[in-house]
N, C-alpha and C positions, 0 to 999 in steps of 0.2 A: 579225349576220345568219346565219341558219342555212341549211343546204342546201336545206331545203324552200322557203324564201323565194325562192331563185333559181330552183328548179324551178317554182314557182308563177308568178313573173313570166315565165319563158320560155314557159309555157303560155299566159298571157294575150297575150304578144307574138305568138305564132304564130297564135292565133285571131283577133287583130285583123288581122293581115297578111293572112290568108286572106278574112276578111270584106271588107277593103278591095279586094282583088283581084276578088272576085266582083262587088262593087257597081261597080268600075271598068270591068269588061268589060261589065256590063249597062247602065250609065247613063253611061258615059264617064269619063275621067280628071279632067275639070274640073267634074263635077257637084258640087253643094254637099255631097251625102252623101258622096262619095269624099273630098272635101277635109277634111271633118269627121273621118272615119275616119283619114285620114293624120295629122292633128294629134293625135288620140288615140294612134295608134301612136307618134308622136314622143314624146309624154309618157311612155309606158311604156318606151321605149328609154333615155329620160334618167333615169328612175327606176333602171333596171337599171345604167346606167353609174355612178350615184352610189353605188349599193349595193355595186357591185363595188370601186369606188375605197375606200370606207369599210372594206370587208372586208380590204383590203390595207394598211390604215392609211395611206392616201395623203390628203394634204390636197386637197381639191376646189379650193382656190385655186391649187395648183400644177399643176392639169390644166385643159386647155382643154375646157369643156363648153358647148355652145350651148344657151341656154334662151330661151323666149319669154315 
């Protein structure tokens, strides 16, 4: 994984987070759209965590990562 990959995923995470916040404020935290965005954000965060672990040569089996 190169530095660009981490910067790109960080950008995607921040954009998704801001989108989720805006929708949550407008439509409520339990709206279907907010929940969908939250799940998408969770997936991006999991991808970021896995990439980080792999970049450190850590086995994902030795780390606790929650997946859906």
